[in-house]
PDB file of N, CA, C and O in Angstrom:
ATOM      1  N   MET A   1      -7.927  -5.824  15.936  1.00  0.00           N
ATOM      2  CA  MET A   1      -6.913  -5.584  16.938  1.00  0.00           C
ATOM      3  C   MET A   1      -6.233  -4.267  16.620  1.00  0.00           C
ATOM      4  O   MET A   1      -5.848  -4.041  15.473  1.00  0.00           O
ATOM      5  N   GLY A   2      -6.076  -3.404  17.588  1.00  0.00           N
ATOM      6  CA  GLY A   2      -5.399  -2.132  17.388  1.00  0.00           C
ATOM      7  C   GLY A   2      -3.966  -2.183  17.868  1.00  0.00           C
ATOM      8  O   GLY A   2      -3.622  -2.965  18.754  1.00  0.00           O
ATOM      9  N   PHE A   3      -3.144  -1.356  17.284  1.00  0.00           N
ATOM     10  CA  PHE A   3      -1.732  -1.305  17.650  1.00  0.00           C
ATOM     11  C   PHE A   3      -1.351   0.101  18.112  1.00  0.00           C
ATOM     12  O   PHE A   3      -0.223   0.542  17.892  1.00  0.00           O
ATOM     13  N   THR A   4      -2.267   0.790  18.738  1.00  0.00           N
ATOM     14  CA  THR A   4      -2.015   2.146  19.188  1.00  0.00           C
ATOM     15  C   THR A   4      -0.826   2.194  20.138  1.00  0.00           C
ATOM     16  O   THR A   4      -0.785   1.487  21.145  1.00  0.00           O
ATOM     17  N   GLY A   5       0.132   3.035  19.798  1.00  0.00           N
ATOM     18  CA  GLY A   5       1.306   3.205  20.641  1.00  0.00           C
ATOM     19  C   GLY A   5       2.442   2.240  20.356  1.00  0.00           C
ATOM     20  O   GLY A   5       3.530   2.390  20.912  1.00  0.00           O
ATOM     21  N   TRP A   6       2.213   1.252  19.500  1.00  0.00           N
ATOM     22  CA  TRP A   6       3.277   0.303  19.162  1.00  0.00           C
ATOM     23  C   TRP A   6       4.205   0.933  18.133  1.00  0.00           C
ATOM     24  O   TRP A   6       3.724   1.635  17.245  1.00  0.00           O
ATOM     25  N   PRO A   7       5.516   0.711  18.215  1.00  0.00           N
ATOM     26  CA  PRO A   7       6.431   1.184  17.177  1.00  0.00           C
ATOM     27  C   PRO A   7       6.122   0.482  15.848  1.00  0.00           C
ATOM     28  O   PRO A   7       5.778  -0.700  15.838  1.00  0.00           O
ATOM     29  N   ASP A   8       6.243   1.212  14.721  1.00  0.00           N
ATOM     30  CA  ASP A   8       5.929   0.653  13.403  1.00  0.00           C
ATOM     31  C   ASP A   8       6.688  -0.636  13.123  1.00  0.00           C
ATOM     32  O   ASP A   8       6.114  -1.581  12.581  1.00  0.00           O
ATOM     33  N   ALA A   9       7.955  -0.693  13.478  1.00  0.00           N
ATOM     34  CA  ALA A   9       8.753  -1.894  13.205  1.00  0.00           C
ATOM     35  C   ALA A   9       8.194  -3.102  13.943  1.00  0.00           C
ATOM     36  O   ALA A   9       8.196  -4.211  13.410  1.00  0.00           O
ATOM     37  N   MET A  10       7.717  -2.894  15.165  1.00  0.00           N
ATOM     38  CA  MET A  10       7.157  -3.997  15.951  1.00  0.00           C
ATOM     39  C   MET A  10       5.835  -4.471  15.334  1.00  0.00           C
ATOM     40  O   MET A  10       5.582  -5.673  15.263  1.00  0.00           O
ATOM     41  N   VAL A  11       5.000  -3.537  14.891  1.00  0.00           N
ATOM     42  CA  VAL A  11       3.730  -3.886  14.260  1.00  0.00           C
ATOM     43  C   VAL A  11       3.989  -4.681  12.986  1.00  0.00           C
ATOM     44  O   VAL A  11       3.363  -5.718  12.767  1.00  0.00           O
ATOM     45  N   SER A  12       4.912  -4.202  12.138  1.00  0.00           N
ATOM     46  CA  SER A  12       5.234  -4.881  10.887  1.00  0.00           C
ATOM     47  C   SER A  12       5.739  -6.294  11.142  1.00  0.00           C
ATOM     48  O   SER A  12       5.357  -7.234  10.445  1.00  0.00           O
ATOM     49  N   ASP A  13       6.598  -6.439  12.145  1.00  0.00           N
ATOM     50  CA  ASP A  13       7.137  -7.757  12.468  1.00  0.00           C
ATOM     51  C   ASP A  13       6.024  -8.674  12.966  1.00  0.00           C
ATOM     52  O   ASP A  13       5.956  -9.837  12.566  1.00  0.00           O
ATOM     53  N   TYR A  14       5.165  -8.169  13.823  1.00  0.00           N
ATOM     54  CA  TYR A  14       4.058  -8.967  14.358  1.00  0.00           C
ATOM     55  C   TYR A  14       3.134  -9.439  13.233  1.00  0.00           C
ATOM     56  O   TYR A  14       2.769 -10.613  13.173  1.00  0.00           O
ATOM     57  N   ILE A  15       2.764  -8.525  12.353  1.00  0.00           N
ATOM     58  CA  ILE A  15       1.870  -8.860  11.242  1.00  0.00           C
ATOM     59  C   ILE A  15       2.532  -9.848  10.297  1.00  0.00           C
ATOM     60  O   ILE A  15       1.895 -10.805   9.858  1.00  0.00           O
ATOM     61  N   SER A  16       3.802  -9.631   9.977  1.00  0.00           N
ATOM     62  CA  SER A  16       4.480 -10.484   9.001  1.00  0.00           C
ATOM     63  C   SER A  16       4.655 -11.914   9.512  1.00  0.00           C
ATOM     64  O   SER A  16       4.701 -12.843   8.706  1.00  0.00           O
ATOM     65  N   ARG A  17       4.751 -12.114  10.812  1.00  0.00           N
ATOM     66  CA  ARG A  17       4.939 -13.460  11.358  1.00  0.00           C
ATOM     67  C   ARG A  17       3.689 -14.331  11.214  1.00  0.00           C
ATOM     68  O   ARG A  17       3.786 -15.557  11.248  1.00  0.00           O
ATOM     69  N   GLY A  18       2.548 -13.725  11.058  1.00  0.00           N
ATOM     70  CA  GLY A  18       1.319 -14.486  10.956  1.00  0.00           C
ATOM     71  C   GLY A  18       0.915 -14.825   9.536  1.00  0.00           C
ATOM     72  O   GLY A  18      -0.102 -15.485   9.325  1.00  0.00           O
ATOM     73  N   ALA A  19       1.697 -14.384   8.556  1.00  0.00           N
ATOM     74  CA  ALA A  19       1.298 -14.575   7.164  1.00  0.00           C
ATOM     75  C   ALA A  19       2.336 -15.399   6.414  1.00  0.00           C
ATOM     76  O   ALA A  19       3.457 -14.944   6.188  1.00  0.00           O
ATOM     77  N   ASP A  20       1.957 -16.613   6.029  1.00  0.00           N
ATOM     78  CA  ASP A  20       2.856 -17.495   5.292  1.00  0.00           C
ATOM     79  C   ASP A  20       2.454 -17.643   3.832  1.00  0.00           C
ATOM     80  O   ASP A  20       2.853 -18.609   3.183  1.00  0.00           O
ATOM     81  N   TYR A  21       1.691 -16.730   3.316  1.00  0.00           N
ATOM     82  CA  TYR A  21       1.245 -16.794   1.931  1.00  0.00           C
ATOM     83  C   TYR A  21       1.810 -15.597   1.166  1.00  0.00           C
ATOM     84  O   TYR A  21       2.152 -14.572   1.757  1.00  0.00           O
ATOM     85  N   MET A  22       1.903 -15.743  -0.158  1.00  0.00           N
ATOM     86  CA  MET A  22       2.398 -14.643  -0.977  1.00  0.00           C
ATOM     87  C   MET A  22       1.427 -13.473  -0.879  1.00  0.00           C
ATOM     88  O   MET A  22       0.213 -13.655  -0.979  1.00  0.00           O
ATOM     89  N   LEU A  23       1.959 -12.290  -0.687  1.00  0.00           N
ATOM     90  CA  LEU A  23       1.124 -11.099  -0.650  1.00  0.00           C
ATOM     91  C   LEU A  23       0.682 -10.758  -2.063  1.00  0.00           C
ATOM     92  O   LEU A  23       1.438 -10.950  -3.015  1.00  0.00           O
ATOM     93  N   VAL A  24      -0.533 -10.254  -2.205  1.00  0.00           N
ATOM     94  CA  VAL A  24      -1.098  -9.922  -3.507  1.00  0.00           C
ATOM     95  C   VAL A  24      -1.791  -8.578  -3.403  1.00  0.00           C
ATOM     96  O   VAL A  24      -2.457  -8.285  -2.410  1.00  0.00           O
ATOM     97  N   GLY A  25      -1.628  -7.760  -4.441  1.00  0.00           N
ATOM     98  CA  GLY A  25      -2.297  -6.474  -4.463  1.00  0.00           C
ATOM     99  C   GLY A  25      -2.154  -5.825  -5.815  1.00  0.00           C
ATOM    100  O   GLY A  25      -1.521  -6.375  -6.715  1.00  0.00           O
ATOM    101  N   SER A  26      -2.738  -4.664  -5.956  1.00  0.00           N
ATOM    102  CA  SER A  26      -2.676  -3.922  -7.210  1.00  0.00           C
ATOM    103  C   SER A  26      -1.740  -2.733  -7.032  1.00  0.00           C
ATOM    104  O   SER A  26      -2.000  -1.844  -6.221  1.00  0.00           O
ATOM    105  N   GLY A  27      -0.657  -2.721  -7.790  1.00  0.00           N
ATOM    106  CA  GLY A  27       0.331  -1.652  -7.687  1.00  0.00           C
ATOM    107  C   GLY A  27       1.581  -2.116  -6.960  1.00  0.00           C
ATOM    108  O   GLY A  27       1.620  -3.203  -6.383  1.00  0.00           O
ATOM    109  N   SER A  28       2.588  -1.281  -6.999  1.00  0.00           N
ATOM    110  CA  SER A  28       3.872  -1.592  -6.367  1.00  0.00           C
ATOM    111  C   SER A  28       3.731  -1.649  -4.845  1.00  0.00           C
ATOM    112  O   SER A  28       2.997  -0.853  -4.260  1.00  0.00           O
ATOM    113  N   PRO A  29       4.427  -2.580  -4.209  1.00  0.00           N
ATOM    114  CA  PRO A  29       4.379  -2.664  -2.747  1.00  0.00           C
ATOM    115  C   PRO A  29       5.345  -1.685  -2.065  1.00  0.00           C
ATOM    116  O   PRO A  29       5.274  -1.500  -0.850  1.00  0.00           O
ATOM    117  N   GLU A  30       6.235  -1.065  -2.824  1.00  0.00           N
ATOM    118  CA  GLU A  30       7.291  -0.221  -2.266  1.00  0.00           C
ATOM    119  C   GLU A  30       6.724   0.887  -1.389  1.00  0.00           C
ATOM    120  O   GLU A  30       5.913   1.699  -1.835  1.00  0.00           O
ATOM    121  N   GLY A  31       7.161   0.905  -0.145  1.00  0.00           N
ATOM    122  CA  GLY A  31       6.753   1.921   0.806  1.00  0.00           C
ATOM    123  C   GLY A  31       5.362   1.715   1.382  1.00  0.00           C
ATOM    124  O   GLY A  31       4.913   2.507   2.209  1.00  0.00           O
ATOM    125  N   VAL A  32       4.669   0.652   0.952  1.00  0.00           N
ATOM    126  CA  VAL A  32       3.278   0.435   1.376  1.00  0.00           C
ATOM    127  C   VAL A  32       3.124  -0.866   2.143  1.00  0.00           C
ATOM    128  O   VAL A  32       2.596  -0.877   3.255  1.00  0.00           O
ATOM    129  N   GLN A  33       3.582  -1.955   1.556  1.00  0.00           N
ATOM    130  CA  GLN A  33       3.331  -3.297   2.086  1.00  0.00           C
ATOM    131  C   GLN A  33       4.554  -3.844   2.821  1.00  0.00           C
ATOM    132  O   GLN A  33       5.626  -3.924   2.222  1.00  0.00           O
ATOM    133  N   PRO A  34       4.435  -4.222   4.097  1.00  0.00           N
ATOM    134  CA  PRO A  34       5.564  -4.847   4.778  1.00  0.00           C
ATOM    135  C   PRO A  34       5.742  -6.293   4.302  1.00  0.00           C
ATOM    136  O   PRO A  34       4.765  -7.017   4.117  1.00  0.00           O
ATOM    137  N   ALA A  35       6.980  -6.697   4.110  1.00  0.00           N
ATOM    138  CA  ALA A  35       7.278  -8.065   3.668  1.00  0.00           C
ATOM    139  C   ALA A  35       6.918  -9.063   4.758  1.00  0.00           C
ATOM    140  O   ALA A  35       7.216  -8.849   5.933  1.00  0.00           O
ATOM    141  N   ASN A  36       6.277 -10.150   4.360  1.00  0.00           N
ATOM    142  CA  ASN A  36       5.993 -11.211   5.322  1.00  0.00           C
ATOM    143  C   ASN A  36       7.044 -12.310   5.155  1.00  0.00           C
ATOM    144  O   ASN A  36       8.062 -12.096   4.498  1.00  0.00           O
ATOM    145  N   ARG A  37       6.804 -13.476   5.742  1.00  0.00           N
ATOM    146  CA  ARG A  37       7.828 -14.530   5.708  1.00  0.00           C
ATOM    147  C   ARG A  37       8.100 -15.081   4.320  1.00  0.00           C
ATOM    148  O   ARG A  37       9.184 -15.613   4.081  1.00  0.00           O
ATOM    149  N   THR A  38       7.152 -14.971   3.398  1.00  0.00           N
ATOM    150  CA  THR A  38       7.421 -15.460   2.040  1.00  0.00           C
ATOM    151  C   THR A  38       8.319 -14.492   1.281  1.00  0.00           C
ATOM    152  O   THR A  38       8.994 -14.880   0.327  1.00  0.00           O
ATOM    153  N   ARG A  39       8.327 -13.225   1.709  1.00  0.00           N
ATOM    154  CA  ARG A  39       9.119 -12.161   1.085  1.00  0.00           C
ATOM    155  C   ARG A  39       8.741 -11.949  -0.382  1.00  0.00           C
ATOM    156  O   ARG A  39       9.552 -11.455  -1.166  1.00  0.00           O
ATOM    157  N   GLN A  40       7.518 -12.320  -0.753  1.00  0.00           N
ATOM    158  CA  GLN A  40       7.063 -12.186  -2.139  1.00  0.00           C
ATOM    159  C   GLN A  40       5.762 -11.392  -2.202  1.00  0.00           C
ATOM    160  O   GLN A  40       4.926 -11.451  -1.300  1.00  0.00           O
ATOM    161  N   TYR A  41       5.622 -10.643  -3.307  1.00  0.00           N
ATOM    162  CA  TYR A  41       4.412  -9.851  -3.549  1.00  0.00           C
ATOM    163  C   TYR A  41       4.110  -9.911  -5.034  1.00  0.00           C
ATOM    164  O   TYR A  41       5.008  -9.727  -5.856  1.00  0.00           O
ATOM    165  N   LEU A  42       2.848 -10.169  -5.393  1.00  0.00           N
ATOM    166  CA  LEU A  42       2.430 -10.198  -6.786  1.00  0.00           C
ATOM    167  C   LEU A  42       1.517  -9.018  -7.054  1.00  0.00           C
ATOM    168  O   LEU A  42       0.475  -8.862  -6.417  1.00  0.00           O
ATOM    169  N   ASP A  43       1.929  -8.171  -8.025  1.00  0.00           N
ATOM    170  CA  ASP A  43       1.114  -7.039  -8.462  1.00  0.00           C
ATOM    171  C   ASP A  43       0.124  -7.583  -9.490  1.00  0.00           C
ATOM    172  O   ASP A  43       0.512  -7.932 -10.605  1.00  0.00           O
ATOM    173  N   THR A  44      -1.147  -7.654  -9.119  1.00  0.00           N
ATOM    174  CA  THR A  44      -2.153  -8.249  -9.999  1.00  0.00           C
ATOM    175  C   THR A  44      -2.471  -7.382 -11.216  1.00  0.00           C
ATOM    176  O   THR A  44      -3.018  -7.883 -12.198  1.00  0.00           O
ATOM    177  N   SER A  45      -2.139  -6.087 -11.169  1.00  0.00           N
ATOM    178  CA  SER A  45      -2.435  -5.221 -12.313  1.00  0.00           C
ATOM    179  C   SER A  45      -1.425  -5.410 -13.444  1.00  0.00           C
ATOM    180  O   SER A  45      -1.726  -5.118 -14.602  1.00  0.00           O
ATOM    181  N   THR A  46      -0.227  -5.898 -13.112  1.00  0.00           N
ATOM    182  CA  THR A  46       0.815  -6.079 -14.137  1.00  0.00           C
ATOM    183  C   THR A  46       1.382  -7.496 -14.148  1.00  0.00           C
ATOM    184  O   THR A  46       2.192  -7.817 -15.019  1.00  0.00           O
ATOM    185  N   THR A  47       0.989  -8.337 -13.225  1.00  0.00           N
ATOM    186  CA  THR A  47       1.532  -9.685 -12.986  1.00  0.00           C
ATOM    187  C   THR A  47       3.036  -9.647 -12.699  1.00  0.00           C
ATOM    188  O   THR A  47       3.747 -10.614 -12.970  1.00  0.00           O
ATOM    189  N   GLN A  48       3.514  -8.532 -12.152  1.00  0.00           N
ATOM    190  CA  GLN A  48       4.927  -8.389 -11.775  1.00  0.00           C
ATOM    191  C   GLN A  48       5.139  -8.990 -10.383  1.00  0.00           C
ATOM    192  O   GLN A  48       4.380  -8.711  -9.455  1.00  0.00           O
ATOM    193  N   LEU A  49       6.169  -9.809 -10.252  1.00  0.00           N
ATOM    194  CA  LEU A  49       6.534 -10.397  -8.968  1.00  0.00           C
ATOM    195  C   LEU A  49       7.623  -9.545  -8.333  1.00  0.00           C
ATOM    196  O   LEU A  49       8.575  -9.147  -9.005  1.00  0.00           O
ATOM    197  N   TYR A  50       7.486  -9.265  -7.045  1.00  0.00           N
ATOM    198  CA  TYR A  50       8.478  -8.521  -6.274  1.00  0.00           C
ATOM    199  C   TYR A  50       8.971  -9.402  -5.134  1.00  0.00           C
ATOM    200  O   TYR A  50       8.230 -10.246  -4.629  1.00  0.00           O
ATOM    201  N   VAL A  51      10.213  -9.207  -4.733  1.00  0.00           N
ATOM    202  CA  VAL A  51      10.756  -9.875  -3.551  1.00  0.00           C
ATOM    203  C   VAL A  51      11.387  -8.827  -2.655  1.00  0.00           C
ATOM    204  O   VAL A  51      11.823  -7.774  -3.120  1.00  0.00           O
ATOM    205  N   ASN A  52      11.430  -9.125  -1.367  1.00  0.00           N
ATOM    206  CA  ASN A  52      12.044  -8.232  -0.387  1.00  0.00           C
ATOM    207  C   ASN A  52      12.834  -9.103   0.588  1.00  0.00           C
ATOM    208  O   ASN A  52      12.258  -9.991   1.217  1.00  0.00           O
ATOM    209  N   PRO A  53      14.137  -8.869   0.725  1.00  0.00           N
ATOM    210  CA  PRO A  53      14.951  -9.711   1.592  1.00  0.00           C
ATOM    211  C   PRO A  53      14.740  -9.501   3.094  1.00  0.00           C
ATOM    212  O   PRO A  53      15.196 -10.312   3.900  1.00  0.00           O
ATOM    213  N   VAL A  54      14.057  -8.425   3.473  1.00  0.00           N
ATOM    214  CA  VAL A  54      13.926  -8.091   4.893  1.00  0.00           C
ATOM    215  C   VAL A  54      12.477  -8.214   5.353  1.00  0.00           C
ATOM    216  O   VAL A  54      11.631  -7.410   4.962  1.00  0.00           O
ATOM    217  N   ILE A  55      12.191  -9.207   6.174  1.00  0.00           N
ATOM    218  CA  ILE A  55      10.847  -9.394   6.713  1.00  0.00           C
ATOM    219  C   ILE A  55      10.444  -8.161   7.523  1.00  0.00           C
ATOM    220  O   ILE A  55      11.210  -7.664   8.348  1.00  0.00           O
ATOM    221  N   GLY A  56       9.240  -7.685   7.274  1.00  0.00           N
ATOM    222  CA  GLY A  56       8.718  -6.525   8.000  1.00  0.00           C
ATOM    223  C   GLY A  56       9.038  -5.191   7.364  1.00  0.00           C
ATOM    224  O   GLY A  56       8.479  -4.171   7.766  1.00  0.00           O
ATOM    225  N   SER A  57       9.929  -5.170   6.375  1.00  0.00           N
ATOM    226  CA  SER A  57      10.307  -3.904   5.750  1.00  0.00           C
ATOM    227  C   SER A  57       9.314  -3.497   4.665  1.00  0.00           C
ATOM    228  O   SER A  57       8.865  -4.326   3.873  1.00  0.00           O
ATOM    229  N   ARG A  58       8.982  -2.216   4.645  1.00  0.00           N
ATOM    230  CA  ARG A  58       8.102  -1.675   3.601  1.00  0.00           C
ATOM    231  C   ARG A  58       8.897  -1.173   2.410  1.00  0.00           C
ATOM    232  O   ARG A  58       8.319  -0.880   1.363  1.00  0.00           O
ATOM    233  N   THR A  59      10.198  -1.070   2.548  1.00  0.00           N
ATOM    234  CA  THR A  59      11.043  -0.611   1.446  1.00  0.00           C
ATOM    235  C   THR A  59      12.020  -1.731   1.078  1.00  0.00           C
ATOM    236  O   THR A  59      12.244  -2.663   1.851  1.00  0.00           O
ATOM    237  N   GLY A  60      12.591  -1.613  -0.119  1.00  0.00           N
ATOM    238  CA  GLY A  60      13.552  -2.624  -0.561  1.00  0.00           C
ATOM    239  C   GLY A  60      12.949  -3.670  -1.478  1.00  0.00           C
ATOM    240  O   GLY A  60      13.615  -4.650  -1.809  1.00  0.00           O
ATOM    241  N   TRP A  61      11.692  -3.485  -1.900  1.00  0.00           N
ATOM    242  CA  TRP A  61      11.072  -4.426  -2.836  1.00  0.00           C
ATOM    243  C   TRP A  61      11.758  -4.323  -4.182  1.00  0.00           C
ATOM    244  O   TRP A  61      12.022  -3.224  -4.668  1.00  0.00           O
ATOM    245  N   VAL A  62      12.051  -5.477  -4.793  1.00  0.00           N
ATOM    246  CA  VAL A  62      12.743  -5.542  -6.075  1.00  0.00           C
ATOM    247  C   VAL A  62      11.900  -6.374  -7.040  1.00  0.00           C
ATOM    248  O   VAL A  62      11.480  -7.483  -6.709  1.00  0.00           O
ATOM    249  N   ALA A  63      11.655  -5.834  -8.234  1.00  0.00           N
ATOM    250  CA  ALA A  63      10.926  -6.584  -9.261  1.00  0.00           C
ATOM    251  C   ALA A  63      11.844  -7.665  -9.826  1.00  0.00           C
ATOM    252  O   ALA A  63      13.020  -7.415 -10.088  1.00  0.00           O
ATOM    253  N   VAL A  64      11.301  -8.864 -10.011  1.00  0.00           N
ATOM    254  CA  VAL A  64      12.105  -9.973 -10.588  1.00  0.00           C
ATOM    255  C   VAL A  64      11.466 -10.487 -11.858  1.00  0.00           C
ATOM    256  O   VAL A  64      11.990 -11.410 -12.482  1.00  0.00           O
TER     257      VAL A  64
END
């Protein structure tokens, strides 16, 4: 599915609403990964857990 012409905030919100699982990836999510409804991200390279209070936001991730 393409999102050509959609505002970034709308795309992030749309994508985040469909994901109820913890996000997982290698490296920090800051500025890259939009927060989904779980608001959690696990960095598999360091096993660091991050949380973000704002669904759909790519910034504001905090290591816990």
